[in-house]
N, C-alpha and C positions, 0 to 999 in steps of 0.2 A: 487251320488246325485239323489234324486227322486223329482218328482213334484206332488203336491196334486191338484186334480181337483174335482169340483162338476159340473157335466154335462160338459159344454164347458169352464167353468170359472176356471182360475188358482187361487188357494187359497193360496198356499204357496210352498216354496222350502225346502226340507229336505236334508241338506248337507250330513249327515252320518247316515242313518238309521241302526238299528241293531235289531236282534231278542231278545225277552224277553219272554221265554216260548212259548205260542201259539200266542203271539202278536208281533208286531213290534213297535219300538219307536225311538225317537230321538228329536233333536231340530228342530224347524220349523221357517222359516223366512216368515211371513205372507205378502201377497200383500194387496194393498188397497181394493181389492174386498172382502177380508176376513171380513172387517168391516160390510158387509151386513149379516154376519152369526154370529156376536158376541153374540147376545142374545141366539141363538141356542147352540153355543159352551159353554156359561156360564151355561145354563140349563143342558146340557149333563154331565158336570163334577160336578154338585152340588150333594153332597152326601145326602142332605136333601130335594131333590126336591119332589114335589107333582106330582105323575103320571098323575093326571087330567090336570095339566098344559100343558102336551104334546099336548093336543087337540088344543091349539092355534097355533101350527105350522103345516104348510101344509105337507101332506104325502110326497110330492115331495122333501122336504128338507132332508128326511131321506134316500132317494134313489139316485142312480146314482153317487156315490162317487168312485173315483179310483185314484191310483197312477201310474205314468209313470216312469219306471226305466231308467237307463243310456242308454239302447239300444233302448228306445222308445216304449217298450212293455207296454201295459196298463193292470193293474190288479185291478179287482173290490174289493172294501173294504166296510165294514160297516161304518157308521158315525164315524169319528175319534173323539177321545177325545183330545181337545186342551186346554191347561191350562197354566197360567203364572207360571214361575219358575225363581226366581232370576233375575227379570227384563227382561227376555226373554220368549219365548213360547216353550213348550214341546208338543209332539204329540205321541199318541199311537193309533194303529189300528189293526184290524184283517182282513185277506183276506176272501172273501166269497167263 
């Protein structure tokens, strides 16, 4: 089980992450705090997004993401892709 954080905020629990090429992915159980990031997550996974729209998000939202593994070790990641899938949420990320 991994935990997803932005800065000090717990965003979700990833029960069984697995590698997929250069990325990691799995299902994610989002916390209430994740609602604060919904607009950013929706933007990030939108295949038709306008790159100019990114300017409305603070640079800080794109930085300081990490996952904490079962041993409590923290690993820096890029902004994760979180998207709905069959009534649940899936996550994909890459380590920095």
